[in-house]
N, C-alpha and C positions, 0 to 999 in steps of 0.2 A: 508254735504248734506244728504238727505234721502238715506237709503240703500235699497230702493225698488229694487227688482230683475228686470233684463232685460227680461220682458215677456209681451206678448200681454194682453190687448191693450196698445199701447203707448199713452201717453198724447199728445194732439195736439191742435193747434189753426189753423184755416183756414184764409188765406188772400184771399179775394173774391171780385170780381168786373169785370166790362167790360174790354175787351182788352184795353191796354193803360192807365189804371187807376193808374199805379204806384206801382203795387203789387211787382214786382221784385225789384224795387228800394228800397222799404222799407224792403223787405226780406233780401237784400244784406247788408243793414245797420244793421239790427237787428242781423244777424248771427254772427257779430263780438262782440256782447254783450254776455258775459258769461251767460249761462243758456238757450240760444236759439239755435236751429239748423234748418236752412232754406233749404227746398227742393222744387225746381220748376220742375214740370213735363216737361215744355218746354225746360229747360236746359238739363234735363236727355235725352229727345228725341233727342236733337241736338248733344249730345255726343255719341249716338249710332253709330256703323258702318253702314253707309247708304246702304251697300251691304248685311248686315245681313238680315235674314227673317223679323225680327221685324222692322229693320231700313227701309226696303223697304215699308212695310205696313204703317208705320208712315209717311214717306215722301209722299206717295201717297195721304193719307187723308189730311195731312197738306197743301199740294199744292192746294187743293180744298177749304180750309178753313173749313173743316168738322172735327168733333170729331173722334179721333182714336177709333176703336172698344173697348168696355169696357174690354173684357178679356185681350186684348193686353196691354191696359193702366195699368190695375191693376197688371198684372204679371210683367211688366217692372218696375213699381214703387216699388213693394215689393222686387223684386230682388235687385234693386239699394239700397233701404233702408237697407236691411239686409247686403249688402256688406259694407255699411258705418258703420253699427254697428259692424260687424266682424273686421273691420280695426280700430275700436275705434275712428273713426272720429265723430260718433254720439253715445252718451252715454245716453240711456233712463232713467237711474237712476238719471241723473243730468240735462237733457236738454229737454225743451219743443219743440216739433216739430212745425215748422211753414210751413204749406203746401200751396203752391201756384200753382194753376192750376189743382188740384185734391182734392176732387172728382169734376167732371164736369157735372154730371147728377145724378138723383135720384138713378138709378140702381147702379152706382159706390158708392154712399153713403151706400147703403145696402150691397154691396160686401165688403166694407172696415170696417163695423161696428165691427167685431171681432178683427181687427188689430189696429184701432185707436179709441181713446176716445176723441171726440171733446169737449173741454172745453170752446171754444170761437170761434166765427166767426166774423172777422173784415170785414165789408161790405164797400168797398171803393165806395162811392156814387159820381156819376158824371151825371149831367143832360144835358151836352153838348157833344153829341157823335161826332160832327164834330171836336171838340177840341181834343178828344181822337184819332180820325183818323189822325189828323195832328201830334200828338205826335208819333204815330206809323210810320208815313212817315219819320219824322226826325230820329227816332231810326233806321230805315232801312238804312238810309244813313250813320249815325255815326258808327253803329256797323256791317255794311255789313250783315244785316239780310235778306237773300233772301226770307224767309217766310213772311216778312213784306213788301216787295217791291211792290207787286201788289195790288193796291187799291181795285179792284173788289173782290179779295180774302179777304182783310180786312173787307169789307162790308159784305161779306158772313159770316165771323166769328161773327160779331155782330148779324146777323140774327139767327145763331145757338145758340149764347149765350142766347138770349131772349127766344128762343123756348125750349132749352134743359137744359141750365145751371142755369138760373134764378130760376127755381123751387126748386133748392137746398135750397134756403132760407126758404122755407116752410117745408122742411124735418126736420130741426133742430128747437128746441123750441125757442120762442122769447127771453127767458132768456139768451141764449148764444150769441145772435146777437147784435153787436155794430156797429152803423153807423159812418163812417169816411168820412169827406168832402175831397175828393181826389183832389179838385181844389185849395187847399191851397198850400202855400210854402211847400217843402219837410220837412223842420224842424218842421212846425206846424203839418203836418201829422204824423211825428214820435212822437211828443209830445202826440198826441191823441191816437196813437197806444199803447204807453207805459202806459198811464193812465188805459187802459183796460187790458193790458198784465201783468203788475206787480202784481196785486192781484191774478191772476191765477197762476203765477209761484211761488208766495209765498205760495199758498195753496197746489200746487202739490209737491213742493220741499222745505219743511220747513228747516231752518237751525237748525242743531242738537244742 
């Protein structure tokens, strides 16, 4: 693999879409494929001590279906990312970051520009939001996800997505955006993700 040094900006692909579109499912699958490292802001947030200062802030905003303040989000994300790199669970010289749930608005895109170099944005497209809400309802029951259990909070998250998160698509050039039909079978979604991801990883990490 390339001997590129572990330095900013890290090469990254964004897994992007409405709540319930299957971003976490695909991220979990791809992270077991050598060459990818998946980080979900939601997973990071849920692993924080809920009694810590950041944990209390995150729980407060998440309970309302609102975005966590940008400064908190970016600080927690970068601290977690650097901890993974220091422990050699994430190796920037060999692995493409797959980011799920961050950046969530244009300001976060700007704050993260010097830390991550976005090579690809996989836009998980779904035109049936009620189907996504049903997915989230089932996930709440299966995974005991308290943050997904209240349907009014879920609907609030969709409102926030359209108002604050969807503009992220316009921040990045059209050349890096690839649309993925998220209503397909998971295997078909994975196939389409890999069609776009493989050329990126081959370009970023050529075999010596």
